[in-house]
py3Dmol code that shows the C-alpha trace and the ligand (Angstrom):
import py3Dmol

protein = """\
ATOM      1  CA  MET A   1      -2.663  33.426   6.627  1.00  0.00           C
ATOM      2  CA  SER A   2      -6.154  33.063   8.333  1.00  0.00           C
ATOM      3  CA  CYS A   3      -9.312  34.989   7.415  1.00  0.00           C
ATOM      4  CA  ASP A   4     -12.843  34.982   7.214  1.00  0.00           C
ATOM      5  CA  LEU A   5     -13.868  32.190   4.923  1.00  0.00           C
ATOM      6  CA  THR A   6     -16.423  34.594   3.262  1.00  0.00           C
ATOM      7  CA  TRP A   7     -13.356  36.203   1.398  1.00  0.00           C
ATOM      8  CA  LEU A   8     -12.701  32.873  -0.281  1.00  0.00           C
ATOM      9  CA  LEU A   9     -15.984  31.131  -0.806  1.00  0.00           C
ATOM     10  CA  LEU A  10     -19.419  32.707  -1.382  1.00  0.00           C
ATOM     11  CA  LYS A  11     -21.265  29.462  -0.583  1.00  0.00           C
ATOM     12  CA  PRO A  12     -24.755  29.209   0.937  1.00  0.00           C
ATOM     13  CA  GLY A  13     -24.750  26.892   3.899  1.00  0.00           C
ATOM     14  CA  ARG A  14     -20.976  27.183   4.367  1.00  0.00           C
ATOM     15  CA  SER A  15     -20.043  30.776   4.402  1.00  0.00           C
ATOM     16  CA  ILE A  16     -23.522  32.275   3.898  1.00  0.00           C
ATOM     17  CA  ARG A  17     -25.766  31.280   6.587  1.00  0.00           C
ATOM     18  CA  PRO A  18     -29.541  30.109   6.372  1.00  0.00           C
ATOM     19  CA  ARG A  19     -31.936  31.461   8.761  1.00  0.00           C
ATOM     20  CA  ALA A  20     -31.605  28.617  11.353  1.00  0.00           C
ATOM     21  CA  GLU A  21     -28.085  29.661  11.730  1.00  0.00           C
ATOM     22  CA  ARG A  22     -28.161  33.339  11.643  1.00  0.00           C
ATOM     23  CA  ASP A  23     -26.405  33.961  14.891  1.00  0.00           C
ATOM     24  CA  ARG A  24     -23.703  31.473  14.152  1.00  0.00           C
ATOM     25  CA  PRO A  25     -20.368  33.120  13.647  1.00  0.00           C
ATOM     26  CA  VAL A  26     -18.630  32.979  10.336  1.00  0.00           C
ATOM     27  CA  GLU A  27     -15.978  30.348   9.762  1.00  0.00           C
ATOM     28  CA  TRP A  28     -12.366  31.553  10.307  1.00  0.00           C
ATOM     29  CA  TYR A  29     -10.314  29.766   7.805  1.00  0.00           C
ATOM     30  CA  PRO A  30      -6.675  28.571   7.779  1.00  0.00           C
ATOM     31  CA  CYS A  31      -5.940  30.290   4.586  1.00  0.00           C
ATOM     32  CA  THR A  32      -2.603  28.561   3.692  1.00  0.00           C
ATOM     33  CA  THR A  33      -0.259  29.938   0.898  1.00  0.00           C
ATOM     34  CA  HIS A  34       2.513  28.034  -0.806  1.00  0.00           C
ATOM     35  CA  ALA A  35       5.349  28.480  -3.263  1.00  0.00           C
ATOM     36  CA  VAL A  36       6.299  25.748  -5.554  1.00  0.00           C
ATOM     37  CA  LEU A  37       9.957  24.990  -6.682  1.00  0.00           C
ATOM     38  CA  VAL A  38      10.324  23.332 -10.027  1.00  0.00           C
ATOM     39  CA  GLU A  39      13.610  21.758 -11.189  1.00  0.00           C
ATOM     40  CA  THR A  40      13.996  21.397 -14.998  1.00  0.00           C
ATOM     41  CA  GLU A  41      16.725  20.515 -17.223  1.00  0.00           C
ATOM     42  CA  ALA A  42      16.738  24.176 -18.516  1.00  0.00           C
ATOM     43  CA  GLY A  43      16.646  25.838 -14.945  1.00  0.00           C
ATOM     44  CA  ARG A  44      15.120  26.150 -11.615  1.00  0.00           C
ATOM     45  CA  LEU A  45      11.849  27.889 -11.455  1.00  0.00           C
ATOM     46  CA  LEU A  46      10.038  29.325  -8.195  1.00  0.00           C
ATOM     47  CA  TRP A  47       6.337  29.828  -8.715  1.00  0.00           C
ATOM     48  CA  ASP A  48       5.023  32.469  -6.278  1.00  0.00           C
ATOM     49  CA  THR A  49       6.786  33.742  -3.027  1.00  0.00           C
ATOM     50  CA  SER A  50       3.915  33.839  -0.348  1.00  0.00           C
ATOM     51  CA  CYS A  51       4.022  36.459   2.250  1.00  0.00           C
ATOM     52  CA  PRO A  52       6.751  38.532   3.904  1.00  0.00           C
ATOM     53  CA  ARG A  53       8.048  38.415   7.335  1.00  0.00           C
ATOM     54  CA  ASP A  54       7.445  41.987   7.745  1.00  0.00           C
ATOM     55  CA  TRP A  55       3.688  41.455   6.913  1.00  0.00           C
ATOM     56  CA  GLU A  56       2.226  43.415   9.796  1.00  0.00           C
ATOM     57  CA  SER A  57       3.970  46.827   8.922  1.00  0.00           C
ATOM     58  CA  ARG A  58       4.041  46.307   5.061  1.00  0.00           C
ATOM     59  CA  TRP A  59       0.334  45.688   4.994  1.00  0.00           C
ATOM     60  CA  GLU A  60      -0.514  48.532   7.308  1.00  0.00           C
ATOM     61  CA  PRO A  61      -1.453  50.960   4.847  1.00  0.00           C
ATOM     62  CA  THR A  62      -3.866  48.682   3.252  1.00  0.00           C
ATOM     63  CA  GLY A  63      -5.545  47.323   6.389  1.00  0.00           C
ATOM     64  CA  LEU A  64      -5.053  43.868   4.956  1.00  0.00           C
ATOM     65  CA  GLN A  65      -3.142  42.736   8.228  1.00  0.00           C
ATOM     66  CA  GLU A  66      -6.545  42.984  10.029  1.00  0.00           C
ATOM     67  CA  PHE A  67      -8.269  40.607   7.531  1.00  0.00           C
ATOM     68  CA  PHE A  68      -5.475  38.244   6.665  1.00  0.00           C
ATOM     69  CA  PRO A  69      -3.053  37.982   9.527  1.00  0.00           C
ATOM     70  CA  TYR A  70       0.100  36.047   8.711  1.00  0.00           C
ATOM     71  CA  ASP A  71       0.559  35.324  12.231  1.00  0.00           C
ATOM     72  CA  GLN A  72       0.506  31.424  12.529  1.00  0.00           C
ATOM     73  CA  VAL A  73       3.802  30.834  10.820  1.00  0.00           C
ATOM     74  CA  ALA A  74       6.432  28.581  12.363  1.00  0.00           C
ATOM     75  CA  GLU A  75      10.127  29.973  11.793  1.00  0.00           C
ATOM     76  CA  GLY A  76      10.751  27.013   9.590  1.00  0.00           C
ATOM     77  CA  GLN A  77       7.653  27.920   7.254  1.00  0.00           C
ATOM     78  CA  TYR A  78       8.869  31.195   5.896  1.00  0.00           C
ATOM     79  CA  LEU A  79      10.080  31.155   2.331  1.00  0.00           C
ATOM     80  CA  ASP A  80      13.570  31.990   3.201  1.00  0.00           C
ATOM     81  CA  SER A  81      13.764  29.197   5.754  1.00  0.00           C
ATOM     82  CA  ARG A  82      12.211  26.708   3.688  1.00  0.00           C
ATOM     83  CA  LEU A  83      14.850  27.450   0.642  1.00  0.00           C
ATOM     84  CA  GLN A  84      17.668  27.322   3.245  1.00  0.00           C
ATOM     85  CA  GLN A  85      16.355  23.838   4.481  1.00  0.00           C
ATOM     86  CA  LEU A  86      16.434  22.680   0.796  1.00  0.00           C
ATOM     87  CA  GLY A  87      19.965  24.028   0.413  1.00  0.00           C
ATOM     88  CA  VAL A  88      18.609  26.384  -2.355  1.00  0.00           C
ATOM     89  CA  GLU A  89      20.377  29.787  -2.360  1.00  0.00           C
ATOM     90  CA  PRO A  90      17.938  32.477  -3.811  1.00  0.00           C
ATOM     91  CA  GLY A  91      20.912  33.108  -6.342  1.00  0.00           C
ATOM     92  CA  SER A  92      20.587  29.669  -7.788  1.00  0.00           C
ATOM     93  CA  ILE A  93      16.840  30.228  -8.823  1.00  0.00           C
ATOM     94  CA  ASP A  94      16.771  31.021 -12.487  1.00  0.00           C
ATOM     95  CA  TYR A  95      13.109  32.168 -12.906  1.00  0.00           C
ATOM     96  CA  VAL A  96      10.609  33.589 -10.252  1.00  0.00           C
ATOM     97  CA  VAL A  97       7.255  33.295 -11.933  1.00  0.00           C
ATOM     98  CA  LEU A  98       4.335  35.200 -10.244  1.00  0.00           C
ATOM     99  CA  SER A  99       0.813  33.733 -10.733  1.00  0.00           C
ATOM    100  CA  HIS A 100      -0.199  37.365 -10.116  1.00  0.00           C
ATOM    101  CA  LEU A 101       1.063  40.288  -7.969  1.00  0.00           C
ATOM    102  CA  HIS A 102      -1.247  40.116  -4.929  1.00  0.00           C
ATOM    103  CA  PHE A 103       0.306  40.774  -1.537  1.00  0.00           C
ATOM    104  CA  ASP A 104       0.343  37.013  -0.651  1.00  0.00           C
ATOM    105  CA  HIS A 105       2.138  35.865  -3.784  1.00  0.00           C
ATOM    106  CA  ALA A 106       4.699  38.574  -4.495  1.00  0.00           C
ATOM    107  CA  GLY A 107       5.465  39.307  -0.903  1.00  0.00           C
ATOM    108  CA  ASN A 108       9.049  38.049  -1.007  1.00  0.00           C
ATOM    109  CA  LEU A 109      10.528  39.502  -4.214  1.00  0.00           C
ATOM    110  CA  ALA A 110      12.962  41.553  -2.292  1.00  0.00           C
ATOM    111  CA  MET A 111      14.809  38.186  -1.598  1.00  0.00           C
ATOM    112  CA  PHE A 112      15.715  37.982  -5.417  1.00  0.00           C
ATOM    113  CA  LYS A 113      16.871  41.662  -5.798  1.00  0.00           C
ATOM    114  CA  GLY A 114      20.423  41.520  -7.476  1.00  0.00           C
ATOM    115  CA  THR A 115      20.579  37.592  -7.615  1.00  0.00           C
ATOM    116  CA  GLY A 116      20.117  37.407 -11.348  1.00  0.00           C
ATOM    117  CA  ALA A 117      16.687  35.763 -10.980  1.00  0.00           C
ATOM    118  CA  ARG A 118      14.432  36.591 -13.874  1.00  0.00           C
ATOM    119  CA  LEU A 119      11.095  37.824 -12.534  1.00  0.00           C
ATOM    120  CA  VAL A 120       8.168  36.770 -14.711  1.00  0.00           C
ATOM    121  CA  CYS A 121       4.335  37.594 -14.721  1.00  0.00           C
ATOM    122  CA  SER A 122       1.800  37.915 -17.289  1.00  0.00           C
ATOM    123  CA  ALA A 123       1.520  41.035 -19.645  1.00  0.00           C
ATOM    124  CA  LYS A 124      -1.757  41.820 -18.560  1.00  0.00           C
ATOM    125  CA  GLU A 125      -1.038  41.422 -14.726  1.00  0.00           C
ATOM    126  CA  LYS A 126       2.104  43.722 -15.170  1.00  0.00           C
ATOM    127  CA  ASP A 127       0.057  46.528 -17.190  1.00  0.00           C
ATOM    128  CA  TRP A 128      -2.624  46.448 -14.471  1.00  0.00           C
ATOM    129  CA  ALA A 129      -0.395  46.296 -11.426  1.00  0.00           C
ATOM    130  CA  PHE A 130       1.729  49.231 -12.671  1.00  0.00           C
ATOM    131  CA  GLY A 131      -1.122  51.016 -14.138  1.00  0.00           C
ATOM    132  CA  TYR A 132      -3.251  52.355 -11.050  1.00  0.00           C
ATOM    133  CA  GLU A 133      -2.553  55.434  -9.209  1.00  0.00           C
ATOM    134  CA  GLY A 134      -1.479  55.397  -5.530  1.00  0.00           C
ATOM    135  CA  ALA A 135       0.323  52.790  -3.254  1.00  0.00           C
ATOM    136  CA  PHE A 136      -2.202  50.030  -3.373  1.00  0.00           C
ATOM    137  CA  ASN A 137      -5.356  48.900  -5.037  1.00  0.00           C
ATOM    138  CA  GLY A 138      -7.297  45.997  -3.342  1.00  0.00           C
ATOM    139  CA  ALA A 139      -4.667  43.182  -2.607  1.00  0.00           C
ATOM    140  CA  HIS A 140      -2.226  44.735  -5.092  1.00  0.00           C
ATOM    141  CA  LEU A 141       0.438  46.675  -2.883  1.00  0.00           C
ATOM    142  CA  LYS A 142       3.206  48.437  -5.079  1.00  0.00           C
ATOM    143  CA  ALA A 143       5.586  48.108  -2.256  1.00  0.00           C
ATOM    144  CA  ASP A 144       5.774  44.510  -3.165  1.00  0.00           C
ATOM    145  CA  TYR A 145       6.875  44.707  -6.758  1.00  0.00           C
ATOM    146  CA  GLU A 146       7.458  48.290  -7.936  1.00  0.00           C
ATOM    147  CA  GLU A 147      11.168  48.182  -7.380  1.00  0.00           C
ATOM    148  CA  HIS A 148      11.631  45.024  -9.694  1.00  0.00           C
ATOM    149  CA  SER A 149      11.526  44.656 -13.471  1.00  0.00           C
ATOM    150  CA  PHE A 150       9.425  41.857 -14.921  1.00  0.00           C
ATOM    151  CA  GLU A 151       9.718  39.856 -18.120  1.00  0.00           C
ATOM    152  CA  THR A 152       6.175  39.180 -19.354  1.00  0.00           C
ATOM    153  CA  VAL A 153       4.471  36.139 -20.922  1.00  0.00           C
ATOM    154  CA  ASP A 154       1.225  36.084 -23.008  1.00  0.00           C
ATOM    155  CA  GLY A 155      -1.227  33.267 -23.868  1.00  0.00           C
ATOM    156  CA  ASP A 156      -0.595  29.725 -22.924  1.00  0.00           C
ATOM    157  CA  ALA A 157       2.992  28.502 -23.798  1.00  0.00           C
ATOM    158  CA  GLU A 158       5.572  26.164 -22.524  1.00  0.00           C
ATOM    159  CA  PHE A 159       7.874  28.319 -20.645  1.00  0.00           C
ATOM    160  CA  LEU A 160      10.519  25.684 -19.745  1.00  0.00           C
ATOM    161  CA  PRO A 161      10.703  22.062 -20.621  1.00  0.00           C
ATOM    162  CA  GLY A 162       7.568  20.394 -19.022  1.00  0.00           C
ATOM    163  CA  VAL A 163       6.377  23.603 -17.526  1.00  0.00           C
ATOM    164  CA  THR A 164       3.370  25.652 -19.218  1.00  0.00           C
ATOM    165  CA  LEU A 165       1.938  28.842 -18.058  1.00  0.00           C
ATOM    166  CA  ILE A 166      -1.775  29.206 -18.538  1.00  0.00           C
ATOM    167  CA  GLU A 167      -3.697  32.284 -18.867  1.00  0.00           C
ATOM    168  CA  ALA A 168      -6.595  32.139 -16.237  1.00  0.00           C
ATOM    169  CA  PRO A 169      -7.868  35.605 -15.622  1.00  0.00           C
ATOM    170  CA  GLY A 170     -10.655  36.770 -13.485  1.00  0.00           C
ATOM    171  CA  HIS A 171      -9.251  36.635 -10.030  1.00  0.00           C
ATOM    172  CA  THR A 172      -7.017  39.583 -11.287  1.00  0.00           C
ATOM    173  CA  PRO A 173      -6.643  40.670 -14.893  1.00  0.00           C
ATOM    174  CA  GLY A 174      -3.567  38.625 -15.536  1.00  0.00           C
ATOM    175  CA  THR A 175      -3.769  35.573 -13.357  1.00  0.00           C
ATOM    176  CA  MET A 176      -1.994  32.499 -14.465  1.00  0.00           C
ATOM    177  CA  ALA A 177      -2.018  28.851 -13.523  1.00  0.00           C
ATOM    178  CA  MET A 178       1.034  26.462 -14.046  1.00  0.00           C
ATOM    179  CA  ARG A 179       0.764  23.067 -15.569  1.00  0.00           C
ATOM    180  CA  VAL A 180       3.942  20.852 -14.690  1.00  0.00           C
ATOM    181  CA  ASP A 181       4.297  17.459 -16.520  1.00  0.00           C
ATOM    182  CA  LEU A 182       6.290  15.116 -14.366  1.00  0.00           C
ATOM    183  CA  PRO A 183       7.667  11.666 -15.424  1.00  0.00           C
ATOM    184  CA  GLU A 184       6.245   9.611 -12.679  1.00  0.00           C
ATOM    185  CA  THR A 185       3.421  11.810 -11.117  1.00  0.00           C
ATOM    186  CA  GLY A 186       2.002  12.892 -14.440  1.00  0.00           C
ATOM    187  CA  THR A 187       0.478  16.294 -14.881  1.00  0.00           C
ATOM    188  CA  MET A 188       0.009  18.636 -11.955  1.00  0.00           C
ATOM    189  CA  ILE A 189      -1.855  21.856 -12.360  1.00  0.00           C
ATOM    190  CA  PHE A 190      -1.250  24.686  -9.946  1.00  0.00           C
ATOM    191  CA  THR A 191      -4.148  27.012 -10.190  1.00  0.00           C
ATOM    192  CA  SER A 192      -2.807  29.696  -7.904  1.00  0.00           C
ATOM    193  CA  ASP A 193      -5.864  32.116  -7.132  1.00  0.00           C
ATOM    194  CA  ALA A 194      -7.789  31.118 -10.390  1.00  0.00           C
ATOM    195  CA  VAL A 195      -9.356  28.493  -7.941  1.00  0.00           C
ATOM    196  CA  TYR A 196      -8.800  29.190  -4.148  1.00  0.00           C
ATOM    197  CA  MET A 197      -9.928  25.722  -3.002  1.00  0.00           C
ATOM    198  CA  GLY A 198     -11.690  22.513  -3.771  1.00  0.00           C
ATOM    199  CA  ASP A 199     -15.199  23.941  -2.750  1.00  0.00           C
ATOM    200  CA  SER A 200     -14.353  26.767  -5.255  1.00  0.00           C
ATOM    201  CA  TYR A 201     -13.688  24.236  -7.993  1.00  0.00           C
ATOM    202  CA  GLY A 202     -16.889  22.339  -7.567  1.00  0.00           C
ATOM    203  CA  PRO A 203     -18.410  21.546  -9.879  1.00  0.00           C
ATOM    204  CA  PRO A 204     -20.377  23.866  -9.886  1.00  0.00           C
ATOM    205  CA  ALA A 205     -17.722  26.593  -9.499  1.00  0.00           C
ATOM    206  CA  THR A 206     -18.314  28.919  -6.588  1.00  0.00           C
ATOM    207  CA  PRO A 207     -16.732  32.312  -6.568  1.00  0.00           C
ATOM    208  CA  ALA A 208     -15.127  34.506  -3.998  1.00  0.00           C
ATOM    209  CA  ALA A 209     -15.402  37.947  -2.711  1.00  0.00           C
ATOM    210  CA  ILE A 210     -12.281  39.287  -4.458  1.00  0.00           C
ATOM    211  CA  VAL A 211     -12.877  38.622  -8.147  1.00  0.00           C
ATOM    212  CA  ASN A 212     -11.812  41.311 -10.826  1.00  0.00           C
ATOM    213  CA  ASP A 213     -14.004  39.819 -13.573  1.00  0.00           C
ATOM    214  CA  LEU A 214     -16.563  37.290 -12.566  1.00  0.00           C
ATOM    215  CA  SER A 215     -17.470  35.935 -16.113  1.00  0.00           C
ATOM    216  CA  ALA A 216     -13.770  35.702 -17.077  1.00  0.00           C
ATOM    217  CA  TRP A 217     -13.124  33.910 -13.777  1.00  0.00           C
ATOM    218  CA  TYR A 218     -16.074  31.259 -14.434  1.00  0.00           C
ATOM    219  CA  ALA A 219     -14.318  30.714 -17.848  1.00  0.00           C
ATOM    220  CA  SER A 220     -10.919  30.229 -16.454  1.00  0.00           C
ATOM    221  CA  VAL A 221     -12.231  27.541 -13.958  1.00  0.00           C
ATOM    222  CA  GLU A 222     -13.848  25.698 -16.719  1.00  0.00           C
ATOM    223  CA  LYS A 223     -10.781  26.120 -18.844  1.00  0.00           C
ATOM    224  CA  ILE A 224      -8.528  24.548 -15.928  1.00  0.00           C
ATOM    225  CA  ARG A 225     -11.216  21.793 -15.553  1.00  0.00           C
ATOM    226  CA  ASP A 226     -11.059  20.827 -19.176  1.00  0.00           C
ATOM    227  CA  LEU A 227      -7.314  20.691 -19.322  1.00  0.00           C
ATOM    228  CA  ALA A 228      -7.207  18.751 -15.973  1.00  0.00           C
ATOM    229  CA  VAL A 229      -9.650  16.095 -17.452  1.00  0.00           C
ATOM    230  CA  SER A 230      -7.817  15.794 -20.693  1.00  0.00           C
ATOM    231  CA  THR A 231      -4.390  15.453 -18.977  1.00  0.00           C
ATOM    232  CA  GLU A 232      -5.688  13.496 -15.815  1.00  0.00           C
ATOM    233  CA  ALA A 233      -3.881  16.162 -13.770  1.00  0.00           C
ATOM    234  CA  THR A 234      -3.634  16.595 -10.186  1.00  0.00           C
ATOM    235  CA  VAL A 235      -5.231  20.119  -9.576  1.00  0.00           C
ATOM    236  CA  VAL A 236      -3.625  21.920  -6.667  1.00  0.00           C
ATOM    237  CA  PHE A 237      -5.745  25.016  -5.525  1.00  0.00           C
ATOM    238  CA  GLY A 238      -4.269  28.237  -4.273  1.00  0.00           C
ATOM    239  CA  HIS A 239      -5.397  28.527  -0.619  1.00  0.00           C
ATOM    240  CA  ASP A 240      -6.796  24.992   0.305  1.00  0.00           C
ATOM    241  CA  ALA A 241      -5.612  24.246   3.681  1.00  0.00           C
ATOM    242  CA  ALA A 242      -6.840  20.535   3.973  1.00  0.00           C
ATOM    243  CA  GLN A 243      -5.407  19.724   0.472  1.00  0.00           C
ATOM    244  CA  LEU A 244      -2.145  21.359   1.163  1.00  0.00           C
ATOM    245  CA  HIS A 245      -1.526  19.623   4.319  1.00  0.00           C
ATOM    246  CA  ALA A 246      -2.410  16.308   2.641  1.00  0.00           C
ATOM    247  CA  MET A 247       0.235  16.849   0.012  1.00  0.00           C
ATOM    248  CA  ARG A 248       4.063  16.133  -0.034  1.00  0.00           C
ATOM    249  CA  ARG A 249       5.893  19.284   1.025  1.00  0.00           C
ATOM    250  CA  ALA A 250       9.225  20.491   1.367  1.00  0.00           C
ATOM    251  CA  PRO A 251      11.651  19.930   2.908  1.00  0.00           C
ATOM    252  CA  GLU A 252      10.755  16.311   3.431  1.00  0.00           C
ATOM    253  CA  GLY A 253       8.654  15.547   0.277  1.00  0.00           C
ATOM    254  CA  CYS A 254       8.427  16.218  -3.401  1.00  0.00           C
ATOM    255  CA  TYR A 255       6.841  15.111  -6.527  1.00  0.00           C
ATOM    256  CA  ALA A 256       8.913  13.488  -9.376  1.00  0.00           C
TER     257      ALA A 256
END
"""
ligand_1 = """\
1
ZN
Zn -3.668 34.448 -2.907
"""
view = py3Dmol.view(width=600, height=400)
view.addModel(protein, "pdb")
view.setStyle({"model": 0}, {"cartoon": {"style": "trace"}})
view.addModel(ligand_1, "xyz")
view.setStyle({"model": 1}, {"stick": {}})
view.zoomTo()
view.show()
């Protein structure tokens, strides 16, 4: 997507202007989204599903299409194209785990309808996402997920061998991060939107415009930081364009 950076980062000097720059326009940011395919001995897991091809019409009731246009996507970058490039049929994916159910993470669940893939999110996220009245609330859009049934997880637990789901609420009530322990690379922590970008992580942590619970958000960032320090992890942020572009990505690259 792309958007006004102020959504992602309330940072004086970058998104919040000093008086000398009061007339300078805000930064329009290339807000990358990603999904992560994890191969384990106990099954194949997809972490998040990014945005849908029909974003403009689907998001229309919410107005989000004007703030987060998904309009700089090459044909080969859509989730269905990427899976095809990897030779991965949606039906060969055992688990689709959603870090949370926002429109830019749960946008492609329709791809897995009837495939046998088990959809997973946190219990708190499910309760919240199905618990409000109306078609959408903030960046939750029922059209993305209401036709699907979800298995839920609670707390921090190893989900598959080497894959641990971590409660990291604040951004939404049930946001999760994912820890993956790899034989050569070591530990990778995918923060999703618990931490948007390197500038959010700091230290000090810098919050964003969309935060459900600010004190929970700060605590989750420090929880991830403590885990990252103790495991010497590579921390991969939810929407950090510079970081994502510097990483190995499908279909050419992967981490082992
Ligand atoms: Zn997001």
